[in-house]
C-alpha positions in Angstrom: 98.5 63.2 67.6 95.9 64.9 69.7 95.5 67.5 67.0 94.9 64.7 64.4 92.4 63.3 66.7 90.5 66.7 66.8 90.6 67.2 63.2 90.2 63.7 61.8 88.3 62.2 64.6 90.8 59.2 64.3 93.9 58.5 66.5 96.5 55.7 65.9 97.6 54.1 69.1 100.6 55.9 70.5 103.7 54.4 72.0 104.1 54.8 75.7 107.2 56.7 77.0 108.7 60.2 77.2 112.2 59.7 75.8 113.0 61.2 72.5 112.8 58.0 70.5 109.4 57.6 71.9 108.3 61.1 70.6 109.7 60.3 67.3 107.9 57.0 66.9 104.8 58.6 67.9 105.2 61.4 65.2 106.2 59.0 62.6 102.9 57.2 63.2 101.1 60.5 62.8 102.9 61.3 59.6 102.3 58.0 58.3 98.5 58.2 59.0 98.5 61.7 57.2 100.0 60.2 54.2 97.7 57.3 54.2 94.9 60.0 53.7 96.5 61.2 50.6 98.3 64.2 52.1 101.6 64.9 50.6 104.3 66.0 53.1 107.4 67.5 51.3 110.6 67.5 53.6 108.8 67.2 56.9 110.4 64.6 59.2 109.7 63.5 62.6 113.0 64.5 64.1 112.6 68.1 63.0 109.2 68.2 64.6 110.4 66.7 67.9 113.4 69.1 67.9 111.1 72.0 67.6 111.7 73.2 64.0 109.0 76.0 64.0 108.8 76.3 60.3 108.4 72.7 59.6 105.8 72.3 62.4 103.7 75.2 61.2 103.8 73.7 57.6 102.6 70.4 58.6 99.8 72.0 60.7 98.5 74.1 57.7 98.8 70.9 55.6 96.6 69.0 58.2 94.1 71.8 58.4 93.8 72.1 54.7 93.2 68.3 54.2 90.8 67.8 57.2 89.1 70.9 58.1 89.0 72.9 54.7 88.1 70.2 52.2 84.3 70.8 52.8 84.4 74.5 52.3 83.1 75.6 48.9 82.4 79.1 48.2 81.9 79.7 44.4 84.1 76.9 43.6 87.3 78.2 45.2 90.5 76.4 45.5 91.8 74.5 48.6 94.2 77.1 49.3 91.6 79.9 48.9 89.4 77.9 51.0 91.8 77.6 53.8 92.3 81.2 53.7 88.6 81.9 53.8 88.4 79.6 56.8 91.1 81.5 58.5 89.4 84.7 57.9 86.1 83.3 59.3 87.8 81.9 62.5 89.9 85.0 63.3 87.3 87.7 62.3 86.2 88.5 66.0 89.8 89.1 67.3 91.5 92.6 67.5 94.7 93.2 65.7 94.1 90.3 63.3 93.5 90.9 59.6 94.2 87.7 57.6 94.7 88.7 53.8 97.4 86.1 52.9 99.7 83.4 54.2 102.7 85.5 54.5 102.6 89.2 56.0 99.2 88.5 57.9 100.9 85.8 60.0 104.3 87.5 60.7 103.4 88.9 64.2 102.0 85.6 65.4 98.6 86.8 66.6 96.6 85.3 63.8 97.9 81.7 64.8 97.2 82.6 68.5 93.7 83.7 67.5 93.1 80.2 65.7 94.5 78.5 68.8 92.2 80.5 71.1 89.1 79.9 69.0 89.2 76.1 69.3 91.2 76.0 72.7 90.6 79.0 74.7 92.0 77.3 77.8 95.5 77.3 76.2 96.0 81.0 75.5 94.9 84.1 77.2 94.4 86.3 74.1 93.6 89.4 75.9 97.2 89.6 77.2 98.9 89.0 73.9 100.7 91.9 72.1 102.3 92.2 68.7 106.0 91.7 68.5 106.1 95.0 66.5 104.4 96.7 69.4 107.4 96.0 71.6 109.8 97.5 69.2 107.6 100.5 68.6 107.3 101.1 72.4 111.2 101.0 72.5 111.4 103.5 69.6 108.7 105.9 71.3 110.6 105.7 74.6 114.0 106.3 72.8 112.5 109.3 71.0 111.1 110.8 74.2 114.6 110.6 75.6 116.1 112.2 72.7 113.5 115.0 72.7 113.9 115.6 76.5 117.7 115.7 76.5 117.9 119.0 74.3 115.5 120.6 76.7 117.6 119.8 79.6 120.7 121.0 77.7 119.0 124.4 76.8 120.7 126.3 79.7 120.1 130.0 78.4 120.0 132.0 81.7 116.9 134.3 82.4 117.6 137.9 83.5 115.0 137.9 86.3 114.4 135.8 89.4 110.8 135.2 88.5 111.7 133.8 85.0 114.3 131.4 86.7 111.8 130.2 89.2 109.4 129.5 86.5 112.2 127.3 84.8 112.5 125.5 88.3 108.9 124.9 88.5 108.8 123.5 84.9 111.7 121.3 86.0 109.6 120.1 89.1 106.7 119.5 86.8 108.9 117.3 84.6 110.1 115.3 87.6 106.6 114.8 89.2 104.4 114.4 86.1 106.3 113.5 83.1 109.2 111.3 84.1 107.6 108.9 86.5 105.3 107.3 83.7 108.5 106.9 81.6 110.2 105.2 84.4 107.5 102.7 84.7 107.4 102.3 80.8 111.1 101.6 80.7 110.6 99.0 83.4 107.9 97.2 81.8 109.8 97.2 78.5 112.7 95.3 80.1 110.3 92.9 81.7 108.4 92.3 78.4 111.7 91.9 76.5 113.2 89.4 79.1 109.9 87.4 79.2 109.8 87.2 75.3 113.5 86.1 75.1 112.9 83.4 77.7 109.7 82.0 75.8 111.6 82.1 72.5 114.4 80.2 74.0 112.2 77.6 75.5 110.5 77.2 72.1 114.0 76.8 70.6 113.2 79.9 68.4 115.9 82.6 67.7 116.2 85.4 70.0 114.2 88.6 69.3 116.6 91.1 67.8 115.1 94.8 67.4 116.4 96.6 64.6 119.5 98.9 64.9 119.1 101.6 67.4 116.0 100.2 69.1 117.6 97.6 71.4 117.1 97.6 75.2 120.9 98.4 75.7 120.2 101.6 73.4 117.4 102.5 75.9 119.8 101.8 79.0 122.6 104.1 77.6 120.1 106.8 76.4 118.4 106.7 80.0 121.9 107.0 81.7 122.8 110.1 79.6 119.4 111.4 80.4 119.8 111.2 84.2 123.3 112.7 83.8 122.0 115.7 81.9 119.0 116.1 84.2 121.5 116.2 87.2 123.5 118.9 85.5 120.4 120.8 84.7 119.1 121.0 88.2 122.5 122.1 89.5 122.6 124.8 87.0 119.2 125.9 87.8 120.1 126.3 91.5 123.4 128.1 90.5 121.7 130.6 88.5 119.1 131.3 91.3 121.8 131.8 93.7 123.4 134.2 91.3 120.2 136.3 90.8 119.6 136.3 94.4 123.0 137.7 94.9 122.5 140.4 92.3 119.2 141.4 93.7 120.9 142.0 97.1 123.7 143.9 95.6 121.4 146.0 93.5 119.3 146.9 96.6 122.5 147.9 98.6 123.3 149.9 95.5 120.0 151.7 95.5 120.3 152.5 99.2 123.9 153.8 98.8 122.7 156.0 96.0 119.9 157.4 98.0 122.1 158.2 100.9 124.7 159.9 98.6 121.9 162.0 96.9 120.7 163.0 100.0 124.1 164.1 101.4 124.8 166.0 98.1 121.6 168.1 98.6 122.7 168.8 102.2 120.1 166.5 103.9 122.5 163.7 105.3 126.3 163.5 105.9 128.0 160.4 104.3 131.6 159.8 104.4 133.5 159.8 101.1 134.0 156.1 101.1 130.5 155.7 99.8 131.6 157.2 96.5 134.1 154.4 96.2 131.5 151.8 97.1 129.4 153.0 94.2 132.2 152.2 91.7 132.6 148.6 93.3 128.9 148.0 93.0 129.0 149.0 89.4 131.7 146.7 88.6 130.1 143.7 90.4 126.8 144.3 88.6 128.5 144.4 85.2 130.7 141.4 86.0 127.9 139.2 87.4 125.5 140.2 84.3 122.8 141.9 86.2 119.6 142.1 84.1 119.3 146.0 84.9 123.1 146.7 84.7 122.4 149.6 82.2 120.2 151.4 84.8 122.9 150.9 87.6 125.7 152.1 85.3 123.5 155.2 84.4 122.8 156.2 87.9 126.4 155.6 89.0 127.5 158.0 86.2 124.9 160.5 87.3 126.3 160.4 90.9 129.9 160.6 89.6 128.9 163.8 87.6 127.2 165.0 90.7 130.2 164.5 92.7 132.4 166.3 90.3 129.9 169.3 90.4 130.1 169.2 94.2 133.8 169.3 94.1 133.4 172.5 92.1 131.0 174.0 94.7 133.2 172.7 97.5 136.2 174.8 96.1 134.2 177.9 96.0 132.9 177.5 99.4 136.4 177.0 100.6 137.6 180.1 99.2 134.5 181.9 101.0 135.3 180.3 104.4 138.9 181.4 104.1 137.6 185.0 103.7 135.5 184.5 106.8 138.5 182.9 108.6 140.7 185.9 107.9 138.0 188.2 109.4 137.5 186.1 112.5 141.3 186.2 113.1 140.8 190.0 113.9 138.5 189.0 116.7 141.1 188.6 119.5 142.7 192.0 118.7 139.2 193.6 119.0 138.5 192.0 122.3 141.8 193.1 123.4 141.4 196.5 122.5 137.9 196.7 124.1 139.2 195.4 127.4 141.7 198.2 127.5 140.9 201.8 128.2 143.8 203.3 126.3 142.0 204.1 123.0 138.8 205.2 124.7 140.2 207.2 127.6 143.2 208.7 125.8 142.5 212.5 125.7 145.4 213.1 123.6 144.5 210.6 121.0 143.3 211.3 117.4 139.5 211.0 117.5 139.2 210.2 113.8 141.3 207.3 114.2 139.5 206.0 117.2 136.1 206.3 115.5 137.4 204.3 112.6 138.6 201.6 114.8 135.4 201.5 116.8 133.4 201.2 113.8 135.4 198.2 112.5 135.0 196.6 115.9 131.3 197.1 116.0 130.9 195.4 112.7 132.8 192.3 113.8 130.8 192.1 117.0 127.5 192.3 115.0 128.7 189.3 112.8 129.4 187.1 115.8 126.2 188.0 117.6 124.1 187.1 114.6 124.4 183.5 115.4 125.3 182.3 112.1 127.8 179.3 112.0 129.6 179.7 108.5 131.1 176.1 108.8 127.8 174.2 108.7 124.3 174.5 107.0 122.6 172.6 109.9 120.8 174.4 112.5 119.8 172.9 115.8 116.2 172.4 114.8 117.5 170.4 111.8 119.4 168.1 114.2 116.3 167.6 116.4 114.2 166.8 113.5 116.5 164.2 112.1 117.0 162.6 115.5 113.2 162.2 115.8 113.2 160.5 112.4 115.8 158.0 113.4 114.5 157.2 116.8 110.7 157.2 116.0 110.8 155.6 112.4 114.0 154.2 111.2 115.0 152.3 114.5 111.6 150.6 114.9 111.6 149.8 111.0 115.1 148.2 111.3 114.1 146.3 114.4 111.0 144.9 112.5 113.2 143.9 109.6 115.6 142.2 111.8 112.8 140.3 113.6 111.4 139.3 110.2 114.8 138.0 109.1 115.1 136.0 112.4 111.8 134.3 111.9 112.7 133.5 108.2 116.0 131.9 109.3 114.3 130.0 111.9 111.5 128.9 109.5 114.3 127.7 107.1 116.0 125.9 109.9 112.7 124.0 110.7 112.5 123.1 107.1 115.9 121.8 107.0 115.4 119.6 110.1 112.1 118.4 108.8 113.5 117.2 105.6 116.6 115.8 107.2 114.5 113.9 109.6 112.5 112.1 106.7 115.5 111.8 104.3 117.5 110.2 107.1 115.0 107.6 107.4 113.9 107.0 103.8 117.5 106.8 102.5 118.6 103.9 104.7 115.2 102.2 104.2 115.7 102.2 100.3 119.1 100.8 100.8 117.9 98.1 103.3 115.2 97.0 100.9 117.5 96.9 98.0 119.8 94.5 100.0 116.9 92.4 101.2 115.7 91.9 97.7 119.0 91.1 96.4 119.2 88.5 99.2 115.9 87.0 98.4 116.8 86.8 94.7 120.1 84.7 95.3 118.7 82.6 98.2 118.7 79.0 97.4 117.1 77.8 100.5 113.4 78.0 99.4 111.4 77.2 96.3 110.8 79.7 93.6 107.1 79.9 94.7 108.5 81.0 98.1 110.7 83.5 96.5 107.8 84.9 94.6 105.6 85.2 97.5 108.3 87.0 99.5 108.9 89.4 96.5 105.3 90.2 96.1 105.2 91.2 99.9 108.1 93.4 99.3 106.5 94.9 96.2 103.3 95.7 98.2 105.5 97.3 101.0 107.2 99.5 98.5 104.0 100.6 97.0 102.4 101.4 100.4 105.7 103.4 101.2 105.2 105.8 98.2 103.2 108.3 100.4 106.5 109.0 102.3 108.3 109.9 99.0 105.5 112.3 98.2 105.8 114.0 101.5 109.5 114.4 101.1 109.0 115.9 97.7 106.6 118.4 99.2 109.1 119.4 101.7 111.8 119.7 99.2 109.7 122.0 97.1 109.2 124.3 100.2 113.0 124.3 100.6 113.5 125.4 97.0 110.9 128.0 97.1 112.5 129.4 100.3 115.8 129.6 98.4 117.7 127.1 100.8 120.7 125.6 99.2 122.5 123.8 102.0 121.4 121.3 104.7 124.1 120.2 107.3 121.6 117.9 109.0 121.7 115.2 106.2 123.8 113.8 103.6 120.9 112.7 101.5 119.7 115.1 98.8 116.4 114.9 97.0 118.3 113.8 93.8 119.8 110.9 95.8 116.3 109.9 97.1 114.8 110.0 93.7 117.5 107.9 92.1 117.3 105.3 94.8 113.4 105.1 94.6 113.5 104.5 90.9 116.2 101.8 91.3 114.2 100.3 93.9 110.9 100.3 91.7 113.1 98.9 88.7 114.8 96.2 90.9 111.7 94.7 92.4 109.8 94.6 89.1 112.9 93.0 87.4 113.5 90.5 90.1 109.9 89.4 90.0 110.2 88.9 86.4 113.3 86.9 86.6 111.7 84.5 89.1 108.6 84.3 86.9 110.8 83.3 84.0 112.6 80.8 86.1 109.4 79.2 87.0 108.4 79.2 83.3 111.8 77.6 82.4 111.4 75.0 85.1 108.0 74.0 84.3 108.8 73.9 80.5 112.1 71.9 80.8 111.0 69.7 83.8 114.3 70.6 85.8 114.1 70.0 89.5 114.5 72.6 92.4 117.8 71.0 93.3 119.1 71.6 89.9 118.0 75.2 90.0 119.6 75.6 93.5 122.9 74.1 91.9 122.7 76.6 88.9 122.1 79.4 91.4 125.1 78.5 93.6 127.4 78.2 90.8 126.2 81.6 89.3 126.4 83.3 92.8 130.0 82.1 93.3 131.2 83.8 90.0 129.0 86.8 90.2 132.0 88.8 91.7 130.3 92.1 91.4 127.1 90.9 93.2 124.9 92.7 90.6 123.1 89.5 89.2 125.3 89.5 86.2 128.5 87.9 85.0 131.2 89.3 82.9 132.4 87.1 79.9 135.6 86.1 81.9 133.5 85.1 85.0 131.1 83.1 82.8 134.0 81.3 81.2 135.6 80.5 84.6 132.1 79.3 85.8 131.9 77.0 82.7 135.3 75.6 83.1 134.7 74.8 86.7 131.6 72.7 85.7 133.8 70.7 83.4 133.5 72.2 80.1 136.5 72.3 77.8 136.4 75.6 75.9 138.2 76.9 73.0 137.8 80.5 71.6 135.5 79.4 69.0 133.2 77.2 71.2 133.1 80.0 73.8 132.2 82.5 71.2 129.4 80.2 70.0 128.0 80.0 73.6 128.2 83.7 74.1 126.0 84.2 71.2 123.5 82.0 72.8 123.6 83.5 76.2 124.1 87.2 75.1 122.6 87.6 71.7 122.1 91.3 71.9 126.0 91.8 72.8 125.3 93.6 76.1 128.6 92.2 77.4 127.1 90.5 80.3 125.4 87.0 81.1 122.2 87.4 83.3 121.1 84.6 85.6 118.0 83.9 83.4 120.4 83.5 80.3 122.6 81.2 82.4 119.6 79.0 83.4 118.3 78.9 79.9 121.9 77.7 78.8 122.4 75.1 81.5 118.8 73.9 81.1 119.3 73.4 77.3 122.5 71.6 78.2 121.3 69.2 80.8 118.0 68.5 78.9 120.0 67.0 76.0 121.3 64.2 78.3 119.0 61.7 79.9 119.4 60.8 83.4 119.2 57.4 85.0 115.9 58.3 86.5 114.4 59.3 83.3 115.5 56.1 81.7 114.0 54.0 84.4 110.8 55.8 84.1 110.8 55.2 80.3 111.3 51.5 80.8 108.6 51.3 83.6 106.1 52.7 81.2 106.9 50.3 78.5 106.8 47.5 81.2 103.2 48.5 82.2 104.6 49.8 85.8 106.3 46.3 86.5 109.8 46.2 88.0 111.0 44.2 85.1 110.5 44.1 81.3 110.1 41.0 78.9 111.8 40.3 75.6 108.6 40.7 73.9 107.8 43.9 75.1 111.1 45.4 74.2 110.8 44.1 70.6 107.2 45.5 70.5 107.9 48.9 71.8 111.4 49.7 70.6 113.1 49.8 67.2 114.8 46.5 66.3 118.4 47.8 66.8 117.7 49.4 70.1 115.6 46.5 71.2 118.4 44.0 70.5 121.0 46.2 72.2 118.9 46.2 75.4 118.2 42.5 75.3 121.9 41.5 74.9 123.0 43.8 77.8 120.2 43.5 80.4 120.6 40.8 83.2 118.1 38.5 84.3 115.5 39.8 86.8 115.4 37.9 90.2 112.2 38.4 92.0 108.9 36.7 93.0 106.2 36.1 90.5 108.3 37.0 87.4 108.0 35.1 84.2 110.9 33.4 82.6 113.2 35.6 80.6 112.1 38.7 82.6 115.0 41.4 82.3 116.1 43.8 85.0 115.9 47.4 83.4 116.7 49.1 86.7 120.3 47.8 87.0 120.6 48.2 83.3 119.7 51.9 83.5 122.0 52.6 86.3 125.0 51.0 84.7 124.2 52.5 81.4 123.6 56.1 82.6 126.3 58.4 81.1 127.6 55.8 78.7 124.9 55.7 76.0 122.6 57.8 74.0 119.6 55.7 74.4 
């Protein structure tokens, strides 16, 4: 009727009252007025408009606009329908995302109608905050596509052959966690909020639930995101395992090179190494091959060269053995020579054979010369060689080794400081996140205060969480230093960076979702006119059957809740109710869906207070009502029903025949569909 007054500047006198039959009576007056102006209304009834039939209501609005606002438009003798289209185009021209070309597709997203409303009543709609319904589905699709593109990248686990290449992969993964993923987390959270808000508003408007096309539902996003996090965790574990493997291989390769150098020095006579090093080369060779060392071919080639060198050395050793045996046989004659020289028989025997004596003396002289020459046939080393090598060890190798040990001690101490620094922060942040999650959950289920008080409390939590972000960033920096230092364990804490990240993302999502739920509850409360006491009753019932304490009920728990509230449910009826509270077949019932259902159920039944309030309006705020007022304001059947059942009102200054509508309402409550 207000719209008719705006468009036609005329307004029939409305009936007083807020009950359904009052609304139907007023709408019938408006429809009768429209028909009296020559407007044809086809299949448009007052009951359908009062019950929120969107299609019928919009059809009636267009008919009224066509009659009262378009009739004076004349552009080159256009028809009324063309004039209506032209009028819509003119009114919506300044609005973005609105392009009215017809009365079908151009109005499908709802923005054109909102633009018309905003053009005439900007106080009713904040057009800057409106979005196309299609944009929500498009955003769902884009996020789902990003997840599907990211998962193959995380599943591509082709190992690099060098430490530098694997560290670059780790850096790319850090970049993904720091730069690329956080906006997607926020986008996912915002999509869930927008989706829940949209569903709530549609339910409050008695419109069908928004159903994205197949594969673009919020449940699809949730499942894909869960798979992404699982793959992401496996990818990080694989990266760290590969880096450990390459670090071990580099260490083995360095040991191999050192042993090769020592062996080669020994084979050239510069150093003495025990035979066990030859065996160690073979072991290193097998390890390098088994662990897929990137330079295994070079290791194997060098190992084969050393083996060949060893075989050649064996041949030379055999030759030297033969030579040494000759020398040994010669030296075995030395005691006989010394014994001969110490005796005087040969030299002083006058009767002896001089030739034999000369021959024996000559042989002895030769043996003495060999001994006195100072050559040791059992070694190639001289005293000078030993002195030189000792100087090398004491003046160069020992200080170098000591420096390396000191550097390693310093590195281990620095690593331990990093471990303790990370653990000190993680042991604070981890419990802090858990505590905030519990506190937010407690606020969301608390029935002591009003929804506005809950909202203020949640807003404070949200601000505290935002301010705490710097601690997460600092912990991320320490974690990066730990990874760059190749630290793979930390005995000082049970929290890993992955645990902290997941907990932080859940905290951000939880606070945003909880705030959105309270906003939707306020919207539902104000739209349906339910009291805070009713909301508290709904919350208490929901909390009792929310056995998992996750803000959702399974179908079995929901059914038990309804039965406890007096519902007699068969399988068919319960299936019908489930389609209302879970239109997307997620398998759970949220508190918002529960409130929407219970609000819809209670809204269909008038309370005694509502009936009394309606009669008080009809009675012009008097505590009694007259027969004339009832017959004037109510349909004949309802008026006679009330007259025959109301008792006489007893009170001062009341006219004869005054009726007591208060006692009538109290007695009638729950027994009539007035």
